C-alpha positions in Angstrom: -12.7 -7.1 -22.9 -14.7 -9.6 -21.0 -13.1 -8.6 -17.7 -14.1 -4.9 -18.3 -17.7 -5.9 -18.9 -18.0 -8.0 -15.8 -16.4 -5.5 -13.5 -18.4 -2.5 -14.7 -21.7 -4.5 -14.5 -20.9 -5.6 -10.9 -19.3 -2.5 -9.4 -21.3 0.3 -11.0 -24.5 -1.6 -11.0 -24.4 -2.2 -7.3 -23.2 1.2 -6.2 -24.4 4.0 -8.3 -27.6 4.8 -6.5 -29.8 7.5 -8.1 -33.4 8.4 -8.7 -32.5 9.2 -12.3 -31.9 6.6 -15.0 -28.3 5.7 -15.1 -26.3 6.6 -18.2 -24.5 3.3 -18.3 -27.9 1.6 -18.8 -28.3 3.5 -22.1 -24.9 2.6 -23.6 -23.2 -0.3 -21.9 -24.7 -3.2 -24.0 -23.6 -1.5 -27.2 -20.1 -0.9 -25.8 -19.8 -4.4 -24.5 -20.9 -5.8 -27.8 -18.5 -3.4 -29.5 -15.6 -4.5 -27.4 -16.5 -8.0 -28.4 -16.1 -7.1 -32.1 -19.5 -5.7 -33.1 -18.5 -2.5 -34.9 -22.1 -1.4 -35.5 -22.8 -1.7 -31.8 -19.7 0.3 -30.8 -20.7 3.0 -33.3 -24.1 3.2 -31.7 -22.6 3.6 -28.2 -20.1 6.2 -29.3 -22.9 8.2 -31.1 -25.1 8.0 -28.0 -22.2 9.5 -26.0 -21.6 12.2 -28.6 -25.2 13.2 -28.6 -25.1 13.7 -24.8 -21.8 15.5 -25.0 -23.1 17.8 -27.7 -25.8 19.0 -25.2 -23.5 18.9 -22.2 -19.7 18.7 -23.0 -19.1 18.3 -19.2 -21.1 15.1 -18.8 -18.5 12.9 -17.0 -20.2 9.6 -17.6 -20.7 10.1 -21.3 -17.1 11.3 -21.5 -15.6 8.4 -19.7 -17.4 5.8 -21.8 -16.6 7.7 -25.0 -12.9 7.8 -24.0 -13.0 4.1 -23.3 -14.4 3.6 -26.8 -11.6 5.6 -28.3 -9.0 3.7 -26.3 -10.4 0.4 -27.5 -10.4 1.7 -31.1 -6.7 2.6 -30.7 -5.9 -1.1 -30.1 -7.7 -2.0 -33.3 -5.6 0.6 -35.3 -2.3 -0.8 -33.8 -3.3 -4.3 -34.8 -4.2 -3.2 -38.3 -0.7 -1.7 -38.7 -1.6 2.0 -38.4 0.4 3.2 -35.4 -0.1 6.8 -36.1 -3.9 6.6 -35.9 -3.6 4.2 -33.0 -1.5 6.6 -31.0 -3.9 9.5 -31.8 -6.9 7.5 -30.5 -4.9 6.2 -27.6 -4.0 9.7 -26.4 -7.5 11.1 -27.1 -9.1 8.2 -25.2 -6.8 8.6 -22.1 -7.4 12.4 -22.1 -11.2 12.0 -22.2 -11.2 9.4 -19.4 -8.8 11.6 -17.4 -11.0 14.7 -18.0 -14.1 12.8 -16.9 -12.5 11.8 -13.6 -11.3 15.3 -13.1 -14.9 16.5 -13.5 -16.4 13.8 -11.2 -13.5 12.6 -9.0 -15.8 10.8 -6.5 -18.3 9.3 -8.9 -18.1 5.5 -8.8 -19.8 5.3 -12.2 -16.9 7.3 -13.7 -14.0 5.8 -11.7 -14.9 2.2 -12.4 -15.1 2.4 -16.2 -11.7 4.1 -16.4 -10.1 1.8 -13.8 -11.5 -1.3 -15.5 -10.3 -0.1 -18.9 -6.8 0.6 -17.7 -6.4 -2.6 -15.7 -7.7 -4.7 -18.6 -5.4 -3.0 -21.1 -2.3 -3.3 -18.9 -2.6 -7.1 -19.0 -2.1 -7.3 -22.7 0.3 -4.4 -23.3 4.0 -5.2 -23.7 5.9 -4.7 -20.4 7.2 -1.3 -19.9 6.7 2.2 -18.4 3.4 2.8 -20.2 1.8 -0.5 -19.1 3.0 0.2 -15.5 1.5 3.7 -15.6 -1.9 2.4 -16.7 -1.8 -0.4 -14.2 -1.0 2.0 -11.3 -3.7 4.5 -12.4 -6.3 1.7 -12.6 -5.3 0.5 -9.1 -5.6 4.1 -7.8 -9.1 4.3 -9.2 -10.1 1.0 -7.6 -8.6 1.9 -4.2 -10.6 5.2 -4.4 -13.8 3.3 -5.1 -13.0 1.0 -2.2 -12.7 4.0 0.1 -15.8 5.6 -1.2 -17.8 2.4 -0.6 -16.3 1.7 2.8 -19.4 2.7 4.7 -21.6 0.3 2.8 -19.2 -2.1 1.3 -20.4 -5.1 3.3 -24.0 -4.5 2.0 -22.9 -5.0 -1.6 -23.4 -8.3 -3.3 -20.8 -11.0 -2.9 -20.0 -10.8 -6.6 -19.5 -7.0 -6.5 -17.2 -7.2 -3.5 -15.3 -10.0 -5.0 -14.7 -8.2 -8.3 -13.3 -5.1 -6.6 -11.1 -7.0 -4.1 -9.8 -9.4 -6.7 -9.1 -6.6 -9.1 -7.0 -4.9 -6.5 -5.3 -8.1 -5.4 -4.5 -9.3 -8.9 -3.4 -5.8 -10.0 -1.0 -5.3 -7.1 0.4 -8.7 -7.7 1.2 -7.8 -11.3 2.7 -4.5 -10.1 5.2 -6.4 -8.0 3.7 -5.2 -4.7 3.1 -8.6 -3.0 2.3 -7.0 0.4 -0.6 -5.1 -1.0 -1.7 -8.0 -3.1 -1.7 -10.2 0.1 -3.7 -7.5 1.9 -6.5 -7.7 -0.6 -6.4 -11.5 -1.1 -6.7 -11.9 2.7 -9.7 -9.4 2.8 -11.3 -11.5 0.0 -10.7 -14.8 1.7 -12.0 -13.4 5.0 -15.2 -12.4 3.3 -16.1 -16.1 2.9 -17.1 -18.5 0.2 -20.2 -16.5 -0.8 -17.9 -13.7 -2.2 -16.7 -13.9 -5.8 -13.1 -15.1 -6.4 -12.9 -16.7 -2.9 -11.3 -19.9 -4.4 -8.7 -17.9 -6.2 -7.8 -15.9 -3.0 -7.6 -19.1 -1.0 -5.4 -20.8 -3.6 -3.0 -17.8 -3.8 -2.7 -17.6 0.0 -1.9 -21.3 0.2 0.3 -21.6 -2.8 1.5 -18.2 -3.8 0.2 -18.9 -7.4 -2.6 -17.5 -9.5 -3.8 -19.0 -12.7 -3.6 -16.4 -15.4 -6.9 -17.6 -16.9 -8.6 -16.8 -13.6 -7.4 -13.3 -13.8 -8.4 -12.8 -17.5 -12.0 -13.8 -17.0 -13.4 -12.7 -13.7 -16.7 -14.4 -13.2 -20.0 -14.9 -15.0 -22.1 -11.9 -13.9 -24.4 -10.6 -16.6 -26.8 -8.3 -14.8 -26.4 -5.7 -12.0 
């Protein structure tokens, strides 16, 4: 889940401007640790979301993070050989993330966690209709964020811009839409060497190849 961590830190951290403390500041470290295998940390993050949702069941940010946690837990169940529980958590996680986006369809802090979760999951799932569905939804979330940020996109950090553009380019490449992938790789290359993933974009434009390891771990950002 390293890619998920980096993308959320970069894109939410640089774009969700608010005078109020951001919800992701309260839970993200626990979730990232949880996705890295720390069960106690994941439990803390989930309980923090549940506490907020008890007070306000329509809190979209708490809902999307909680849904992402359920989605992650579903993978654990599948790996443990419990497909019934895995499918239950899988569906609940997707439903919660979808409901969160329905409540806040233009909130970057909601779109990015769902998009990052789905794009990351689609890399490791067996090829098929479900993996393709998750990939396309993740790409739709990212393209929506790109549109929402269009008026100030150039003012974001090079790392934040690179994460979004590379996520779109790499995702469309995996989807088989090379024209769209090229569009975003070219935008990324045109932004210059100060933007994250510039070397990967240049390499793909010149060779038509992308190292899978570069797609799986997208940078070294640790703070927004």
